[in-house]
N, C-alpha and C positions, 0 to 999 in steps of 0.2 A: 175534512173532505175524504182523506184516505181512510179514516175510520168508518165512514159511511159506506164507502166502496167495499171494504173488507166485510163489514157487517152484512150488508145486503147480498154481497157475493156469496157468502156462506149460506144465508137464508134461502136463496133461490138456486145458486149454482150447485151447491153440494147435493140437495135433493134431486136435482136434474141429473147430475152425474151418477148418483147411487141408483136412481130409477133406470137410467139408460144402461148402466153396466151390469146390474144384478137382477133386473126385472124386465129383460128385453122384450118379451112377448106382450107385456102389459105395462110398458114404461109410462105411458100417459096416465093411466089409473094410479100407478104407484106415486108418480110425481104429484098428482092432485091430492092424494090422501096426505102425503107428507106436508104439502103446502097448507092444507086445511088445518093442520095442527097449530098454525099461527094464531088460531082463535084463543089460545091461552094468554095472549097479550091483553085480553079483556081485563085481566087483573090489574093492569096499569091504571084503569079507571078508578081504582080505589085509593090511589096515591094522592097525597096533598103535598106540594102542588102536583097537578096532573103530569106535567112534563118538567124534568130537570136534567139538562144535558150533562151534568156532572155526577149523576146518580148511577150507581151500578145496580142493574136489575137483579142480579144473582143474590139470593137470600134477602131481598127486600120485598118483592111482590110475593103473594101467597103461592102462586103456581110456579114460582122460580126458586123455591127453597131447596135445600139439600134433601129434605125429606121427600119432596115431590120428585126430585131427580132419581131417587132410589126406585120409586114406582115406575118412572119412565124407562129406566134401564131394565127393570123386571119385565116390562112389556115386550122387550126384544126376544125373550125366551119362548114366546108362544106365537105360533104361526099366524093365528088370526089377528093378533095385535102388533105384529112385528113392524108394519109400515107406520103405524101410529107412534110406536116407540121410537123408530128411526127419526121421524119428523120432530118429535119432542126433544130427543137427544141432540140432533143437529141444531135445533133452536137454542138449546142451552149452550152449545159450543159457540154459536154466534154471539150470544149475550155475554158469555164469559170472555170472549175475545175483546169485546168492548171494554169490559172491566179492566182487563189486563192492559189494554192500550191507554186507558185513562190513568192508570197508576205508573206507567213506564214512559210516557211521552209528554 
């Protein structure tokens, strides 16, 4: 239960906070763009079994690999892709937190 609260708190709360604090004039647009990056979770559909509560997404699913994360961080350096990069990096932080909690609790 706590893991889900933290996971979804990061997924939704962090983009909202970032949007509100750093993109004040267009915070709704910034928030929606960052939330839209959750579409990368479609790569979970390639997994067998589809859902495994004990599985760490990081470096398991194709769009959750370390190689992909390098690209996501790279998106932060360009103004036109910054919000997409932020959304993707926040998404990876949320998923990495899940992995960390699975290993430590």
